[in-house]
C-alpha positions as CSV (number, residue, x, y, z in Angstrom):
1,M,126.3,129.0,131.5
2,N,129.0,127.2,129.5
3,F,129.5,125.0,126.4
4,T,128.5,121.9,128.4
5,S,125.1,123.4,129.2
6,L,124.6,124.6,125.6
7,Y,125.5,121.2,124.2
8,T,123.3,119.4,126.7
9,A,120.3,121.5,125.7
10,F,121.1,121.7,122.0
11,P,117.9,120.0,120.9
12,E,115.8,122.5,122.8
13,I,117.9,125.5,121.8
14,S,118.0,124.6,118.1
15,L,114.2,124.0,118.1
16,A,113.6,127.4,119.7
17,V,115.8,129.1,117.1
18,F,114.2,127.3,114.2
19,A,110.7,128.0,115.4
20,M,111.4,131.7,115.7
21,L,113.0,131.8,112.2
22,M,110.0,130.1,110.8
23,L,107.7,132.6,112.5
24,I,109.6,135.5,110.9
25,Y,109.6,133.8,107.6
26,G,105.8,133.1,107.8
27,V,105.1,136.8,108.7
28,V,107.2,138.0,105.8
29,R,105.9,135.6,103.2
30,G,102.4,135.4,104.4
31,E,100.0,132.5,103.4
32,R,102.3,131.5,100.5
33,S,104.8,130.1,103.1
34,A,102.4,127.5,104.6
35,Q,103.6,124.5,102.6
36,T,107.3,125.5,102.9
37,V,107.0,126.0,106.7
38,G,105.2,122.7,107.1
39,I,107.9,120.7,105.2
40,A,110.7,122.6,106.9
41,S,109.2,122.0,110.3
42,F,108.8,118.3,109.7
43,V,112.5,118.0,108.6
44,A,113.7,120.0,111.6
45,V,111.8,117.9,114.1
46,L,113.0,114.7,112.4
47,S,116.6,116.0,112.5
48,I,116.4,116.9,116.2
49,M,115.0,113.4,116.9
50,I,118.0,111.9,115.2
51,F,120.3,114.1,117.2
52,V,118.6,113.1,120.5
53,L,119.1,109.4,119.5
54,K,122.8,110.1,118.8
55,L,123.2,112.1,122.1
56,G,122.2,109.0,124.0
57,F,125.5,107.4,123.0
58,I,127.7,110.4,123.9
59,Y,128.9,111.1,127.5
60,S,131.8,113.5,127.6
61,P,134.1,113.2,130.6
62,G,133.5,116.9,131.2
63,F,129.8,116.5,132.0
64,P,128.9,116.5,135.7
65,K,127.6,113.0,136.3
66,L,124.4,112.5,138.3
67,H,124.8,110.9,141.7
68,I,121.5,111.7,143.4
69,S,119.1,109.6,145.5
70,A,117.1,108.7,142.4
71,G,120.3,107.3,141.0
72,C,120.1,108.4,137.3
73,Y,123.1,108.8,135.0
74,G,123.4,111.7,132.5
75,C,124.3,115.3,132.8
76,Y,123.0,118.6,134.2
77,A,122.8,122.0,132.6
78,F,122.0,125.6,133.6
79,D,122.8,125.4,137.3
80,Y,121.2,122.0,137.7
81,M,117.8,123.2,136.5
82,F,118.0,121.1,133.3
83,I,118.7,117.3,133.2
84,D,119.5,115.1,130.3
85,D,119.3,111.4,131.1
86,A,118.2,108.2,129.4
87,F,114.6,108.7,130.7
88,A,114.4,112.2,129.2
89,R,115.9,111.0,125.9
90,F,113.5,108.1,125.6
91,V,110.5,110.3,126.1
92,K,111.9,113.0,123.8
93,V,112.2,110.6,120.9
94,I,108.5,109.7,121.4
95,L,107.5,113.4,121.5
96,L,109.5,114.4,118.5
97,C,108.2,111.4,116.5
98,G,104.7,112.2,117.5
99,S,105.1,115.8,116.5
100,A,106.6,114.9,113.1
101,L,103.8,112.5,112.4
102,S,101.2,115.1,113.5
103,I,102.6,117.6,111.1
104,I,102.3,115.0,108.2
105,L,98.7,114.2,109.3
106,S,97.6,117.8,109.0
107,W,98.8,118.4,105.4
108,T,95.8,117.0,103.5
109,Y,93.2,118.0,106.0
110,L,94.2,121.6,106.3
111,K,94.2,122.1,102.5
112,K,90.8,120.5,102.2
113,E,89.4,122.6,105.0
114,N,91.1,125.9,103.8
115,L,93.0,126.1,107.1
116,S,96.5,125.8,105.6
117,H,98.4,128.6,107.3
118,P,102.0,128.8,108.4
119,E,100.9,129.3,112.0
120,Y,99.9,125.7,112.4
121,P,103.3,124.0,112.2
122,I,104.9,126.8,114.1
123,L,102.5,126.3,117.0
124,I,103.3,122.5,116.9
125,L,107.0,123.5,117.1
126,F,106.5,125.7,120.2
127,A,104.3,123.1,121.9
128,T,107.0,120.5,121.2
129,L,109.6,122.8,122.6
130,G,107.6,123.2,125.8
131,M,107.2,119.4,126.1
132,L,111.0,118.8,125.7
133,L,111.7,121.4,128.4
134,M,109.1,119.7,130.7
135,V,110.6,116.2,130.5
136,S,114.1,117.6,131.2
137,A,113.1,119.9,134.0
138,N,115.0,119.4,137.2
139,D,113.4,122.3,139.0
140,L,109.8,123.2,139.8
141,L,110.1,126.6,138.1
142,A,111.7,125.2,135.0
143,L,108.9,122.6,134.9
144,Y,106.3,125.4,135.1
145,V,107.9,127.4,132.3
146,G,108.0,124.4,130.0
147,L,104.4,123.5,130.8
148,E,103.1,127.0,130.1
149,L,105.0,127.2,126.8
150,Q,103.3,124.0,125.8
151,S,99.9,125.1,127.1
152,L,99.8,128.5,125.4
153,S,100.4,126.8,122.0
154,L,97.8,124.2,122.7
155,Y,95.2,126.8,123.6
156,V,95.5,128.3,120.2
157,L,95.6,125.0,118.4
158,A,92.3,123.9,120.1
159,A,90.6,126.9,118.6
160,Y,92.5,126.9,115.3
161,N,89.4,126.7,113.2
162,R,88.1,130.0,114.5
163,D,85.2,130.1,112.0
164,N,83.8,126.9,113.5
165,A,81.6,127.3,116.6
166,K,82.6,124.0,118.1
167,S,86.3,124.7,117.6
168,S,86.1,128.1,119.3
169,E,84.1,126.6,122.1
170,S,86.6,123.9,122.7
171,G,89.4,126.4,122.7
172,L,87.7,128.5,125.2
173,K,86.9,125.6,127.5
174,Y,90.5,124.4,127.3
175,F,91.9,127.8,128.0
176,V,89.7,128.5,131.1
177,L,90.2,125.1,132.6
178,G,93.9,125.1,131.6
179,A,94.4,128.4,133.3
180,L,92.7,127.0,136.5
181,S,95.0,123.9,136.5
182,S,98.1,126.1,135.9
183,G,97.0,128.2,138.9
184,L,96.7,125.1,141.1
185,L,100.1,123.9,140.0
186,L,101.7,127.2,140.6
187,Y,100.1,127.5,144.0
188,G,101.4,124.0,144.9
189,I,104.9,125.0,143.8
190,S,104.7,128.1,146.0
191,L,103.7,126.0,149.0
192,I,106.6,123.6,148.4
193,Y,109.0,126.5,148.1
194,G,107.6,128.3,151.1
195,Y,108.0,125.3,153.4
196,T,111.3,124.0,152.1
197,G,113.1,127.0,150.6
198,V,114.2,125.1,147.5
199,T,112.7,124.2,144.1
200,K,115.4,121.8,142.6
201,F,114.3,118.2,142.4
202,T,117.6,116.9,143.7
203,S,117.6,119.2,146.7
204,L,114.0,118.4,147.5
205,S,114.8,114.7,147.3
206,K,117.6,114.9,149.8
207,L,115.5,117.1,152.1
208,F,112.5,114.8,152.3
209,I,114.7,111.7,152.8
210,D,116.2,113.3,155.9
211,M,112.8,114.7,157.1
212,H,110.9,112.4,159.4
213,Q,107.6,114.0,158.9
214,P,107.0,116.6,156.2
215,P,105.1,119.8,157.1
216,I,101.4,119.9,156.4
217,G,102.0,122.7,153.9
218,V,104.3,120.4,151.8
219,L,101.5,117.8,151.6
220,F,99.0,120.5,150.6
221,G,101.4,121.7,147.9
222,L,101.9,118.1,146.7
223,V,98.1,117.7,146.4
224,F,97.8,120.9,144.3
225,I,100.7,119.8,142.0
226,C,99.1,116.4,141.5
227,A,95.7,118.1,140.7
228,G,97.4,120.5,138.2
229,L,99.2,117.7,136.4
230,A,96.1,115.4,136.5
231,F,94.4,118.0,134.3
232,K,97.2,117.8,131.8
233,V,96.9,114.1,131.4
234,S,93.0,114.3,131.5
235,A,92.7,112.0,134.4
236,V,89.4,111.8,136.4
237,P,88.2,114.0,138.1
238,F,90.0,116.6,136.0
239,H,88.9,115.1,132.6
240,M,85.9,117.3,131.9
241,W,87.6,119.2,129.1
242,T,88.7,116.1,127.2
243,P,85.5,115.0,125.3
244,D,84.5,118.5,124.2
245,V,88.0,119.5,123.1
246,Y,88.6,116.2,121.3
247,E,85.3,116.6,119.4
248,G,85.5,120.4,118.7
249,A,89.1,120.8,117.7
250,P,90.3,120.0,114.1
251,T,91.0,116.3,113.8
252,P,94.8,116.7,113.3
253,V,94.9,118.8,116.5
254,T,92.9,116.2,118.4
255,A,95.4,113.6,117.2
256,F,98.3,115.7,118.5
257,F,96.5,116.3,121.8
258,A,96.0,112.6,122.3
259,A,99.6,111.6,121.6
260,A,102.5,114.0,122.4
261,P,101.2,116.3,125.2
262,K,99.7,113.4,127.1
263,V,103.0,111.4,127.0
264,A,104.9,114.5,128.1
265,A,102.6,115.1,131.1
266,L,102.8,111.4,132.2
267,A,106.6,111.6,132.0
268,V,106.7,114.8,134.0
269,L,104.3,113.3,136.6
270,A,106.5,110.2,136.9
271,R,109.8,112.2,137.3
272,L,108.2,114.6,139.8
273,L,106.7,111.8,142.0
274,I,109.7,109.5,141.8
275,V,112.6,111.9,142.2
276,P,111.8,114.8,144.6
277,F,108.8,113.2,146.2
278,G,109.8,109.6,146.0
279,S,110.2,109.3,149.8
280,L,106.6,110.6,150.2
281,A,105.1,107.8,148.2
282,H,102.9,106.7,151.1
283,Q,101.4,110.3,150.9
284,W,100.8,110.7,147.2
285,G,100.2,107.0,146.5
286,Q,96.5,107.1,147.7
287,I,95.8,110.1,145.4
288,I,97.2,108.5,142.3
289,V,95.5,105.2,143.1
290,F,92.1,106.9,143.2
291,I,92.8,108.9,140.0
292,S,93.9,105.8,138.2
293,V,90.9,103.6,139.2
294,A,88.4,106.4,138.5
295,S,90.0,107.0,135.1
296,M,89.8,103.3,134.2
297,L,86.2,103.0,135.2
298,L,84.9,106.2,133.7
299,G,86.8,105.9,130.5
300,S,85.7,102.3,129.9
301,F,82.0,102.7,130.8
302,A,81.4,106.2,129.4
303,G,82.8,105.1,126.1
304,L,80.0,102.6,125.7
305,V,77.4,105.2,124.9
306,Q,79.3,107.5,122.5
307,S,78.2,108.0,119.0
308,S,81.1,110.3,117.9
309,I,84.4,108.5,117.1
310,K,86.3,111.5,118.4
311,R,84.5,111.5,121.8
312,L,85.0,107.8,121.9
313,M,88.7,108.3,121.5
314,A,88.5,110.9,124.3
315,Y,87.1,108.4,126.8
316,S,89.5,105.8,125.5
317,S,92.4,108.1,126.2
318,I,91.1,108.7,129.8
319,A,91.0,104.9,130.4
320,N,94.5,104.5,128.9
321,V,95.8,107.2,131.3
322,G,94.4,105.2,134.1
323,Y,96.4,102.1,133.0
324,A,99.5,104.2,132.5
325,L,99.2,105.7,136.1
326,V,99.5,102.1,137.5
327,G,103.1,102.2,136.4
328,I,103.7,105.3,138.5
329,I,101.9,103.8,141.5
330,V,104.1,100.7,141.3
331,G,107.2,102.9,141.0
332,G,110.7,101.4,140.9
333,T,112.4,100.2,137.8
334,A,109.6,97.7,136.9
335,G,106.9,100.4,137.2
336,M,108.8,103.0,135.1
337,Q,109.7,100.4,132.5
338,A,106.1,99.4,132.2
339,L,105.0,103.0,131.9
340,L,107.5,103.8,129.1
341,I,106.6,100.7,127.1
342,Y,103.0,101.6,127.4
343,V,103.3,105.2,126.2
344,A,105.7,104.1,123.4
345,I,102.9,101.9,122.1
346,Y,100.0,104.1,122.9
347,F,101.1,107.2,121.1
348,I,101.7,105.6,117.7
349,N,98.5,103.5,118.0
350,T,96.5,106.7,118.7
351,L,98.0,108.5,115.7
352,G,97.2,105.6,113.5
353,V,93.5,105.6,114.6
354,F,93.2,109.3,113.9
355,A,94.9,108.8,110.5
356,V,92.0,106.4,109.7
357,I,89.5,108.9,110.9
358,L,91.0,111.6,108.7
359,S,90.9,109.2,105.7
360,L,87.2,108.7,106.1
361,R,85.5,111.2,103.9
362,R,82.4,111.2,101.8
363,K,81.9,113.8,99.0
364,G,84.8,115.8,100.5
365,K,83.1,116.0,103.9
366,S,84.9,114.6,107.0
367,L,83.0,111.8,108.8
368,D,83.2,111.4,112.6
369,R,80.3,109.3,113.6
370,I,80.9,105.7,114.6
371,V,78.2,104.4,112.3
372,D,80.0,106.0,109.4
373,F,82.4,103.0,109.6
374,S,79.7,100.7,108.4
375,G,80.7,98.7,105.3
376,L,84.2,100.2,105.2
377,A,85.7,96.7,104.6
378,K,83.7,96.4,101.3
379,T,84.8,99.7,99.9
380,N,88.4,99.9,101.2
381,P,89.5,96.6,102.7
382,L,93.1,97.7,103.3
383,L,92.0,100.8,105.4
384,A,89.6,98.5,107.3
385,L,92.3,96.0,108.0
386,T,94.6,98.8,109.3
387,M,91.8,100.0,111.7
388,V,91.4,96.4,112.9
389,I,95.1,96.3,113.9
390,F,94.7,99.6,115.8
391,M,91.4,98.5,117.5
392,F,92.7,95.1,118.6
393,S,95.9,96.7,119.9
394,L,94.0,99.3,121.9
395,A,91.8,96.5,123.3
396,G,95.0,94.6,124.3
397,V,94.3,91.6,122.2
398,P,97.4,89.3,121.8
399,P,99.8,89.2,120.1
400,L,99.6,92.8,118.9
401,A,101.7,95.6,120.5
402,G,98.9,96.9,122.8
403,F,98.8,93.6,124.6
404,F,102.4,94.0,125.6
405,G,101.7,97.5,127.0
406,K,98.9,96.3,129.3
407,Y,100.8,93.0,130.1
408,F,103.8,94.9,131.5
409,I,101.6,97.3,133.4
410,F,99.5,94.6,135.1
411,L,102.5,92.3,135.6
412,A,104.3,95.1,137.5
413,A,101.2,95.7,139.6
414,V,100.9,92.0,140.5
415,K,104.6,91.7,141.4
416,A,104.3,94.8,143.6
417,G,101.5,93.1,145.5
418,M,98.8,95.4,144.1
419,M,96.5,92.6,142.9
420,P,93.2,94.6,143.3
421,L,94.6,97.3,141.0
422,A,95.6,94.8,138.4
423,I,92.1,93.1,138.6
424,I,90.3,96.4,138.1
425,G,92.6,97.1,135.1
426,V,91.9,93.8,133.5
427,L,88.1,94.0,134.0
428,T,87.9,97.6,132.6
429,S,90.0,96.5,129.7
430,V,87.3,93.9,128.9
431,V,84.6,96.5,129.2
432,S,86.4,98.9,126.8
433,A,87.1,96.1,124.4
434,Y,83.3,96.2,123.6
435,Y,83.5,99.6,121.9
436,Y,86.7,98.8,120.0
437,L,85.2,95.5,118.7
438,R,82.0,97.3,117.8
439,I,83.8,99.4,115.3
440,I,85.3,96.2,113.7
441,K,81.8,94.7,113.6
442,L,80.4,97.8,111.8
443,M,83.2,97.7,109.2
444,Y,82.9,94.0,108.4
445,F,79.3,92.9,109.2
446,D,77.1,96.0,108.7
447,D,75.9,97.6,105.5
448,G,76.5,101.3,105.1
449,I,76.3,103.8,102.3
450,N,79.6,102.3,101.1
451,I,80.5,105.4,99.2
452,F,83.8,106.8,100.5
453,D,86.3,109.2,98.8
454,P,89.6,107.6,97.7
455,L,92.3,107.4,100.3
456,P,94.0,110.8,100.4
457,E,97.5,111.3,99.1
458,F,101.0,110.9,100.7
459,G,100.7,112.3,104.2
460,L,98.0,110.0,105.6
461,R,99.3,107.0,103.7
462,I,102.7,107.5,105.3
463,V,101.3,107.7,108.9
464,L,99.0,104.8,108.3
465,A,101.8,102.6,107.0
466,I,104.3,103.6,109.8
467,S,101.7,103.1,112.6
468,A,100.5,99.7,111.3
469,L,104.0,98.5,110.7
470,Y,105.1,99.6,114.2
471,M,102.3,97.6,115.7
472,I,103.3,94.5,113.8
473,V,107.1,94.8,114.1
474,F,106.8,95.4,117.9
475,T,104.9,92.1,118.0
476,I,107.7,90.3,116.2
477,W,110.7,92.1,117.7
478,P,109.8,93.9,120.9
479,A,113.3,93.7,122.4
480,P,114.7,97.1,121.3
481,I,111.8,99.1,122.9
482,I,111.8,96.9,126.0
483,D,115.5,97.1,126.5
484,Q,115.7,100.9,126.0
485,A,112.7,101.4,128.4
486,L,114.6,99.4,131.0
487,I,117.7,101.6,130.6
488,A,115.5,104.7,130.8
489,A,113.8,103.4,133.9
490,H,117.1,102.6,135.6
491,S,118.3,106.2,134.9
492,L,115.2,107.6,136.8
493,T,115.1,105.2,139.7
494,G,118.6,103.9,140.0
495,G,117.2,100.4,140.4
């Protein structure tokens, strides 16, 4: 380990040190430190995000450049177990932004529900640290360590409202099924190592390129790894935890689940399948195609019969994972660019929807039924308009940002000769548009009780404003995100 390694991993190291300091401070100060820890955590995450953005423009001549079969450009650290490239930095900015906005989202809610404790932002910090390590992992064991650090924090967050039966139940379900998926992933890693003798992505990539036919044990290991990561992205048939956890967990936790961890898992799956297992695409391609199509179908059709807005968003997230997986199936620079554009739009869109859900209260009580949106436009037209932007964007209605996400995904599939996959995606998008448009219809054309509490202060207003503006600005000026996604895709694929 040298200065180069420390500098390359400075965002992760600084976040780990800060999280531990906040943990000590929270223990010493007790409940009085909740607000201070929350504000400090938000500032720290924002500062690290700025550093990651700045790091993208710095390449010291002393850094060992990447010249591997996947062709990315950046630098290694810690004996080539950690990688910092444009792909990792692009995803890290999304993750840090999602974590910062999730912390803001929680302020009002936690106070109103008497859940304002210093542990909450600290758990967000450790989960974020795990995600940053995941997307920069260049070794199967480094990947597993980052994944477990994230998962352990998420298990606690899912059951954060321990006095609520639904929250405790969702935390238990997530823990049991999460432990099972981690076991599958670890078993797959052990099979890969047992048959190849290496765990580094670059070494595996060179080995499989030179190998005419991989051993059957490697293929079994690859299947187990795909199954373990499919759970993390809540893809069918490993989605069973998603609706219950989304409904039972506190709403800010659900918002965090739907944004940052899902983006991190998709990025890890992309790097894993493109870099070390890129030459085995004909082996894993069939698995990912099945998972993608099944997720699109189930997420679109199951969402039609939901009465809870949080369960609806759970099935919406399953369908959106199916669309995102199309980018991985296509592969190459076009597929990775489409994937990155999609997640850059999806995460902020989802946070915006949950900000609206958190804003919907009657007599101090949170509302989470779809029918509760009835008549919202008459009481709070600005909030209703914001929800319209998010719903139209999720449905992929032009010219909003969500349209561009699906456009690039389906265009990449068509150009790669995967017309049936693109057709299924378009048809399921039409089906899912029904439940998005239903919410708009309830807000503007149905009569409800029409008595809602005033829009909460600061935190939610900030997230609502940022999310809505992002959707609109991307529509007018999409070039920065598209160009940076192309650079990031090049760094992963070398295309």
